N, C-alpha and C positions, 0 to 999 in steps of 0.2 A: 576429498572435502565433503562434508555432510550436505551442503547445498547442491553440489554437483550430483551426489547420490540421489537426492530427492528428485532432481530433474530427470535423471536417467530412469527412474521408476515410473515415469509417465504421469507425474502429478499435475500436469497442465490440462487435464481433462476439464473442459468448461462446464459451467452451470451445475456444479455438484451440490450447491446449497439449496437452490430454489429456481423455479422458472423465472426468467428475467423479463422485465418490462423495459424494452429498449427504447428510450426516449432521448431526443436531443436536448441540449441546454435550453433552447427557446421553448420546446414543448413543456419541459418541466417548469419553466418560469411562468408559463401561461395557466398552470393549474391553480385552482383555488385551494384554500386550507382544507375544506371539507373533501375535496377530491383526493388530497394527499393523505389525510388522516386515516390511519388503519389500513392503508393500501400496501405499505412496504416501499412505496416509491421514494420516501425520504432516505432509504438505505441504498439507493441506486446512484451510481455515477452516470453522468450523461454519456451518450455516444456521439460520434461525429459522422454525419452523412458523408458518403464518398465525395471528396473535393473535385472541382472541375478538372477535366482533362487538361494537362499541361501545367498544372500548379507546380511551381518550382520550389515550394517550401519557404522556410524563413531565411531571410538574409543573415549573413554572419554578423554576430554582435552579442551583446548582453541584454537580457530581457527580465522584467519583473514577473514573477508568477503570482497572479492575483487569486487564483483558486486551483488547488490541487486536491484531487479526490482519489482514494484507493478503495476498491470494492473487492473483498475476498470472494473467490469462487469455491475454495475448499481449504480445510485445515487437516494436517496430518501430524501424528504424534509418534516420536521414537523415544521409548523409555530407556533409562540407563541400563546398560548391559545388553541391549538389543541392537541388531544390525539394521533392521528394516523399519521403515515408517509404516504406521497403520492408519487407515482412513478413520476419521472421527465423525461423530455426530454432534453438531453444535446445539447446545441446550439454551443458549442465549437467544432471545427474540431478535428481530431484525434491527439491531442497533450496533453492528460491528464495522460499519464503513467509516473510514476517516475522510474528512471533508473540510473545505474552507482553509486549508493550509496555504501558506504563502512562502515565497523564497525567491531564488534567482536561478536562471539558466544561462549557459553560454552556448552559442551556436557557431560552429566552424564551417569550413567549406564542405566537409563530409557529413554534416548533420550535428545533432546535439552532442556536445562534448562534456558538459558538466551540469549537475543539478545540486542545489543546496536548499534545504528547507529549514525554516526557523520555527519558533515556538508558537506562532499564531495559528488559530484554527483548532479544529478537533483532531489532535494528533495522537490520540490513544483511545482505545475502547476495551473495556473489560469483556472478556469472552469466556463462556463456560464450556470449553472443550475439556481441558484441565484448567485450573486457575491460571490465567495469563492475561497480559495486556498486549493486544495487537496494537502496534505502534510504528510510527515512522519519525519519531522525535529527533530533530537535528540530523536528518538524513543528509549525507554528503556522498555523491557518487560521481565518478568520472568514466569517460568512454573507454571501453576495452575492445578486444577483437570482435569483429562481427557487428559492430554498432551497438553492443549491449553496454548499458551503464552499470558499473559495479561500485559498491561502497558499503559504508557501515552507518549504524544509527544507534541511539541510546534506548535502552529498555528499562523504564522505571519499575519500581516495585508495585506489584498488584495491590498490596494492602495500603499503600500510601506512605512514603517515607516521612512526609511532613509531620504526621501524627505519631507513627510507630517508631520513627528513627529521627527525632528532631535534631540530633547532633550529627546526623549523616555519617555514622560510623560504618554503615554497610556500603561496600563499594558498588558503584553502578555497573551494569552489564551492557553488552553490545549485541547487536544483531547484524546480519549480513543480507544485503539486498542486491538483486539484479533486475533491471528494468529494460524492456525492449520497446522501442518506438515503432509503432505500426502505421499511424495516420497523422499527417500534419496538414492543416488548412491555413494557408497564409492569409486568406481574406478575413476569416473570422478569428484568427489568432488562437486556434485551438490545437491541442495535441492529445494523442491517446496511445495506449499500448497495453502490454501485459507485464506483470511483475512476478517474481519468485523471491521469497524471503525466508530466512532461517533465524530463529530467535529462541532463547530459553523460556520455559514456563516460569511461573512464580516459584521461589524457593523459601517463602516465608521469612524474608530478611536473613537468609543464610542458614536457617535451621533445618531445611529439608533439601533433598536432592531434586534438581529440576530436570525436566524432560526437554528434548529438542522438538521444536514446533516448526513445521514447514507450512507456509501460507502461499497460495497461488491465487492470482486474480487479475483484475484489469485496473488501469489508472486513466485519469483524464486531467487535463490542465488547460487553464485559460491564462494567457500572458498579455503583457502590455509593453 
């Protein structure tokens, strides 16, 4: 599977895009507009400080996701006919993070068992590696072996199907995602971890061949 191949190639190397400013949710909320403007901080997901010793995590049940953020660390491209993924250089300025997405999660006795995101929030971002929309639209993932969540999501057209394809004659495409839960703070109702995603690049509404894009990074969620 292409996603497994990407993982085996060691694509989880952190901080490939830029030096990170690691700030908690409260730290980010305390900043003024002028402090954020031009700093790149608006393109960062919050981090979770280490929870207190003995934190047992979330109780089993269903929760609302009030904010879900996905921040890429690196993009890799595999062109048609090639076996390996190549590192890429992002030409887009720091506007590629997805944020304010909402949805639901289910927690069982062994941890997070299901994640479903809906269409609220910034769930896609145009990225200039090759033309592509980095997205997590309608992501639905369930727990697999090792506590990893695996699922699929919709990949809209880079050019915008509403204008270019108003009759929606071009079929939608899918991406594959894996999410690992690394930190849970039951007191603040925060979760975070890492993700690996595989999706196609833009195909100009079916007129061009698309490339496989592997995206790795970190995610953050607030729940209620």
